[in-house]
C-alpha positions in Angstrom: 14.0 13.8 2.2 10.8 12.1 1.0 7.4 11.6 2.7 8.7 8.6 4.6 11.5 10.6 6.2 14.2 9.0 4.0 16.9 11.0 2.2 16.6 10.2 -1.5 20.4 10.5 -1.8 20.9 7.7 0.7 19.0 5.1 -1.3 21.4 2.6 -2.9 20.6 1.8 -6.5 22.1 -0.5 -9.1 24.5 1.1 -11.6 22.6 2.8 -14.3 19.5 3.8 -12.3 18.9 7.1 -10.6 16.2 8.8 -8.5 15.5 12.2 -9.9 13.0 15.0 -9.2 11.2 16.1 -12.4 8.1 18.1 -13.2 5.9 15.0 -12.9 7.4 14.1 -9.5 10.0 11.7 -8.3 11.1 9.3 -11.0 13.3 6.2 -11.2 15.3 6.6 -14.5 17.8 4.7 -16.5 18.8 3.9 -20.1 15.4 3.8 -21.9 16.6 1.1 -24.3 17.1 -1.2 -21.3 14.6 0.0 -18.8 11.9 1.8 -20.7 10.5 5.2 -19.7 11.2 6.5 -16.2 9.0 5.0 -13.5 6.9 7.2 -11.3 3.7 6.9 -9.3 0.8 8.9 -10.6 -2.6 8.3 -8.9 -4.1 11.5 -10.2 -4.0 11.1 -13.9 -2.9 8.6 -16.5 -4.0 5.0 -16.2 -4.8 5.2 -12.5 -7.1 8.2 -13.0 -8.8 6.5 -15.9 -9.3 3.3 -14.0 -10.6 5.2 -11.0 -13.3 6.7 -13.2 -14.1 3.9 -15.6 -12.5 0.7 -14.1 -15.5 -1.4 -13.4 -16.0 -0.9 -9.7 -16.3 -3.9 -7.5 -16.6 -6.2 -10.5 -12.8 -5.9 -11.0 -10.9 -9.1 -10.5 -8.7 -7.7 -7.6 -11.8 -6.3 -5.8 -13.7 -9.6 -6.1 -10.6 -11.6 -4.9 -10.2 -9.3 -1.9 -13.9 -9.8 -1.0 -15.3 -6.4 -1.7 -19.0 -6.9 -2.3 -22.3 -5.2 -1.4 -22.1 -4.3 2.3 -18.5 -5.7 2.6 -15.5 -3.5 2.5 -12.6 -5.2 4.3 -9.4 -3.7 5.5 -6.5 -4.8 3.3 -2.7 -5.1 3.5 -1.0 -4.9 0.1 2.2 -6.6 1.3 3.9 -6.3 -2.1 2.7 -2.8 -2.9 5.0 -2.1 -5.9 3.8 1.0 -7.6 0.5 0.9 -5.7 -1.8 0.2 -8.6 -3.9 -2.5 -6.9 -3.9 -0.6 -3.6 -5.3 2.5 -5.3 -8.1 0.5 -6.9 -9.1 -1.0 -3.5 -8.9 2.3 -1.7 -10.9 3.9 -4.5 -13.6 1.4 -3.7 -13.6 2.3 0.0 -11.1 -0.1 1.6 -8.6 1.0 4.1 -5.2 -0.2 2.7 -1.8 -0.6 4.3 0.9 -0.6 1.7 4.1 -2.5 2.6 7.1 -2.2 0.2 10.5 -3.5 0.9 12.5 -1.9 -1.9 13.5 1.6 -0.7 13.5 3.2 -4.2 10.0 1.9 -4.9 8.8 3.0 -1.5 10.1 6.5 -2.2 8.2 6.6 -5.5 5.0 5.5 -3.6 5.5 8.1 -0.9 5.9 10.8 -3.6 2.8 9.7 -5.5 0.7 9.5 -2.3 1.7 13.0 -1.3 0.6 14.4 -4.7 -2.6 12.4 -4.6 -3.3 13.7 -1.1 -3.0 17.3 -2.4 -5.3 16.8 -5.3 -9.0 17.4 -4.7 -10.0 14.5 -7.0 -7.9 11.9 -5.1 -7.4 13.2 -1.6 -10.3 11.1 -0.2 -8.8 7.9 -1.7 -5.3 8.8 -0.6 -6.5 9.2 3.0 -7.4 5.5 3.0 -3.9 4.5 2.0 -1.0 4.3 4.5 2.6 3.4 3.4 4.9 1.4 5.6 8.3 0.7 4.1 9.5 -2.7 5.3 10.0 -6.4 4.5 6.7 -8.2 4.8 8.5 -11.6 4.9 10.6 -10.6 8.0 8.4 -8.2 9.8 4.8 -8.2 8.6 3.4 -9.0 12.1 5.5 -6.3 13.7 4.5 -3.7 11.1 0.8 -4.4 11.7 1.3 -4.1 15.5 3.3 -0.9 15.2 0.6 0.9 13.2 -2.4 -0.7 14.9 -3.9 -1.9 11.6 -6.5 -4.8 11.7 -6.1 -6.7 8.4 -9.0 -8.8 7.3 -7.3 -9.5 3.9 -3.7 -9.6 2.8 -3.0 -9.1 -0.9 0.2 -10.6 -2.4 1.7 -10.2 -5.9 5.1 -11.8 -5.7 7.6 -11.6 -8.5 7.2 -14.2 -11.2 8.7 -14.6 -14.7 6.1 -12.6 -16.8 5.4 -13.6 -20.4 3.4 -10.6 -21.6 4.3 -9.5 -25.1 4.5 -5.8 -24.2 8.0 -4.5 -24.3 7.0 -1.8 -21.8 6.0 -4.4 -19.3 9.1 -6.4 -19.8 11.3 -3.4 -19.3 9.4 -2.3 -16.2 9.8 -5.8 -14.7 13.5 -5.6 -15.5 13.8 -2.6 -13.2 12.0 -4.4 -10.4 14.2 -7.5 -10.8 17.4 -5.4 -10.6 16.1 -3.7 -7.5 14.5 -6.7 -5.7 15.7 -9.9 -7.4 13.3 -12.8 -7.7 10.9 -13.4 -4.8 12.4 -16.8 -3.9 11.0 -16.3 -0.4 7.3 -16.3 -1.6 6.4 -19.4 0.5 7.6 -17.5 3.6 5.7 -14.4 2.5 2.5 -16.5 2.2 3.1 -17.9 5.6 3.5 -14.5 7.1 0.4 -13.2 5.4 -1.7 -16.2 6.6 -0.5 -15.4 10.2 -1.8 -11.8 10.1 -4.9 -11.9 7.9 -8.1 -12.5 9.9 -10.2 -13.7 7.0 -8.3 -14.4 3.8 -5.1 -14.1 1.8 -5.2 -13.5 -2.0 -2.2 -14.2 -4.2 -2.0 -12.9 -7.8 -0.3 -15.3 -10.2 0.1 -15.6 -14.0 -2.9 -17.6 -15.1 -0.9 -20.8 -15.9 1.6 -20.6 -13.1 1.7 -23.1 -10.3 0.5 -21.9 -6.9 3.0 -20.9 -4.3 4.4 -23.9 -2.4 2.5 -24.3 0.9 -1.1 -24.7 2.0 -3.8 -25.7 -0.4 -5.7 -23.0 -2.3 -9.4 -22.8 -1.3 -10.5 -21.5 -4.6 -9.4 -19.3 -7.6 -10.6 -16.5 -9.7 -9.3 -16.3 -13.3 -8.8 -13.5 -15.7 -7.4 -13.4 -19.2 -3.8 -13.3 -18.2 -3.7 -13.7 -14.4 -5.6 -15.4 -11.6 -6.0 -15.0 -7.9 -5.4 -18.0 -5.5 -7.5 -17.5 -2.4 -6.7 -18.9 1.0 -9.6 -18.6 3.4 -9.7 -18.5 7.2 -13.3 -17.5 7.4 -15.9 -15.8 5.3 -16.3 -12.1 4.9 -19.9 -11.3 5.6 -21.9 -8.1 6.0 -23.6 -7.4 9.3 -25.8 -4.7 10.7 -24.3 -1.3 10.7 -22.4 -1.9 7.5 -19.4 -3.6 9.3 -18.0 -6.9 8.4 -18.3 -10.1 10.5 
């Protein structure tokens, strides 16, 4: 049983992939030649720990896209949470984050990683700002928000897209995600669901040269070296007295 109350043994996986408990935590493992090293969520050490200490604060692209600025720390739904990397960055900068993940195996990894982060003195405060809700954001985002009483000002999306990074590690990691979730052919419906629940903005991470998701016009974009954020705005995030957002 994991932290979400789901028996690990009951999670269906493609042939060749297994969920295993190892010294580092719950891992998703398979043939390393095909899938690369086992996947697990580590918010305490590794890249997440380094980024928490030295990542660039609110100047990071994801933070700027989600509207974190001086006096402004919005509540965020990460509706395609994946391994929680962006969620952890946002929570580390003070945002309350609701993580929604529809792939049971990935949600199990997240639950395990969050539990370990909550039990570590260096990350407990950050983990306390993160709440995981397994579920399909396309079909039930509004219902999930109502169920947990979360008030989302921003919804962050990172739907699957054919990545072209040269790193073999990235390619193999994406291969695991594709076998578990398939391509996100329902991205337009996901964007629609996000726009319905976000009070202020929706931000969509895309490869830098990829077309925007089919649907409403993008208000503006933020570009990095390999990716960009398309930003859809209902209304501006502004600081107001008392440190709360308008």
